[in-house]
C-alpha positions in Angstrom: -2.0 3.8 -50.3 -5.6 3.7 -51.1 -6.8 5.6 -54.2 -9.5 8.2 -53.9 -12.4 8.0 -56.3 -13.6 11.3 -57.8 -16.8 12.5 -56.3 -20.0 11.7 -58.2 -21.5 14.5 -60.1 -25.2 15.0 -59.6 -27.4 14.0 -62.6 -29.1 17.4 -62.7 -28.1 20.8 -61.4 -30.5 22.6 -59.1 -32.2 25.6 -60.6 -32.2 28.7 -58.5 -35.1 30.9 -59.2 -34.5 34.5 -57.9 -37.4 36.2 -56.1 -39.7 38.2 -58.2 -39.0 36.3 -61.4 -42.1 35.1 -63.1 -41.7 31.5 -64.3 -43.7 30.5 -67.3 -44.1 26.9 -65.8 -45.9 28.1 -62.7 -49.6 29.0 -62.9 -49.7 32.5 -61.6 -51.2 32.9 -58.1 -52.3 29.3 -57.8 -50.7 27.5 -54.9 -48.5 24.5 -55.7 -47.3 21.5 -53.7 -43.6 20.7 -53.6 -42.7 17.1 -53.3 -39.2 15.8 -52.5 -38.0 12.8 -54.4 -34.9 11.1 -53.1 -33.1 8.1 -54.5 -29.8 6.6 -53.5 -27.8 9.1 -55.4 -29.9 12.0 -56.4 -32.6 14.0 -54.7 -34.9 16.5 -56.4 -37.9 18.6 -55.9 -41.0 18.5 -58.1 -43.8 21.0 -58.2 -47.3 19.8 -58.8 -50.5 22.0 -58.8 -52.6 21.9 -55.7 -55.9 20.1 -55.9 -58.9 22.1 -56.9 -62.4 21.8 -55.4 -63.5 19.4 -58.2 -60.6 17.0 -57.5 -61.3 17.1 -53.7 -65.0 16.3 -54.2 -64.1 13.5 -56.6 -61.6 12.0 -54.2 -64.2 12.2 -51.3 -66.8 10.5 -53.5 -64.5 7.7 -54.4 -63.5 7.2 -50.7 -67.2 7.3 -49.7 -68.1 4.7 -52.3 -65.3 2.4 -51.2 -66.5 2.8 -47.5 -70.1 2.0 -48.6 -69.1 -1.1 -50.5 -67.0 -2.3 -47.6 -69.9 -1.7 -45.2 -72.3 -3.6 -47.5 -69.9 -6.6 -47.7 -69.5 -6.6 -44.0 -73.2 -6.4 -43.3 -73.9 -9.0 -46.0 -71.5 -11.4 -44.3 -73.1 -10.8 -40.9 -76.6 -11.2 -42.3 -75.6 -14.4 -44.0 -74.5 -16.0 -40.7 -77.8 -15.3 -38.9 -79.8 -18.1 -40.6 -76.8 -20.4 -40.4 -76.5 -19.9 -36.6 -80.3 -20.3 -36.3 -80.2 -23.7 -38.0 -77.2 -24.7 -35.9 -79.0 -23.9 -32.7 -82.2 -25.6 -33.9 -80.2 -28.8 -34.6 -78.5 -28.6 -31.2 -81.9 -28.2 -29.5 -83.4 -31.2 -31.4 -80.3 -33.2 -30.6 -80.7 -32.4 -26.9 -84.4 -33.3 -27.0 -83.8 -36.6 -28.8 -80.9 -37.4 -26.4 -83.2 -37.0 -23.4 -85.9 -39.0 -25.1 -83.6 -42.0 -25.7 -82.4 -41.9 -22.1 -85.9 -42.5 -20.9 -86.7 -39.0 -19.6 -89.4 -37.2 -21.5 -89.3 -33.4 -21.6 
């Protein structure tokens, strides 16, 4: 017969906080975000404070700066190709004129 292995015990026991109990770890009336973390064997919940207005403004500034830098790089790349394409078209035009000249037909 096959042997049964004992069930694995969780690494941590869940803490049940009864309603109405003030927990010293929580910051009063401030809202908090609860994040579920699950690995292969153990799952747990973590509480982190919600973002304040300063953090939101800071994140928006960083995202805006990254978007501006990306736009500048993109525009710089486009503006770099304008003179390159102008020189290429000028060379093609000159090559076409010289080709017609050597064939004996003047423009």
